[in-house]
C-alpha positions in Angstrom: 6.2 -29.6 -23.2 3.5 -29.2 -25.7 5.8 -30.3 -28.7 7.4 -33.1 -26.8 3.9 -34.5 -25.9 2.6 -34.1 -29.5 5.6 -36.1 -30.7 5.1 -38.8 -28.1 1.4 -39.2 -29.0 2.1 -39.2 -32.7 4.8 -41.9 -32.2 2.3 -43.9 -30.0 -0.4 -43.6 -32.7 2.0 -44.8 -35.4 2.9 -47.8 -33.3 -0.8 -48.6 -32.6 -1.5 -48.6 -36.3 1.5 -50.8 -37.1 0.3 -53.3 -34.4 -3.1 -53.4 -35.9 -1.8 -54.0 -39.5 0.4 -56.8 -38.2 -2.5 -58.4 -36.3 -4.6 -58.2 -39.4 -1.9 -59.9 -41.5 -1.4 -62.6 -38.9 -5.1 -63.3 -38.8 -5.3 -63.5 -42.6 -2.1 -65.9 -42.5 -3.8 -68.0 -39.9 -6.9 -68.6 -42.0 -5.0 -70.0 -45.0 -4.7 -73.6 -45.6 -1.6 -75.3 -44.1 -0.2 -76.1 -47.6 -0.7 -72.6 -48.9 0.8 -71.3 -45.7 3.9 -73.4 -46.0 4.3 -72.6 -49.6 4.0 -68.8 -49.0 6.5 -69.0 -46.2 9.0 -70.8 -48.4 8.5 -68.2 -51.1 9.2 -65.4 -48.7 12.2 -67.2 -47.3 13.7 -67.6 -50.8 12.9 -64.0 -51.7 14.6 -62.5 -48.6 17.5 -64.8 -48.9 18.6 -63.2 -52.3 18.8 -59.8 -50.7 
């Protein structure tokens, strides 16, 4: 069970890091001015619509 436990803990650590990064981005997004937030959202929507 040593390898399985190590894989589980490695996956949990990766998920924790991803959640922390997402929270940091969300907080940064919250502190933007509303007009800047809307314009950035529209730019992202247009960018991903092309894919």
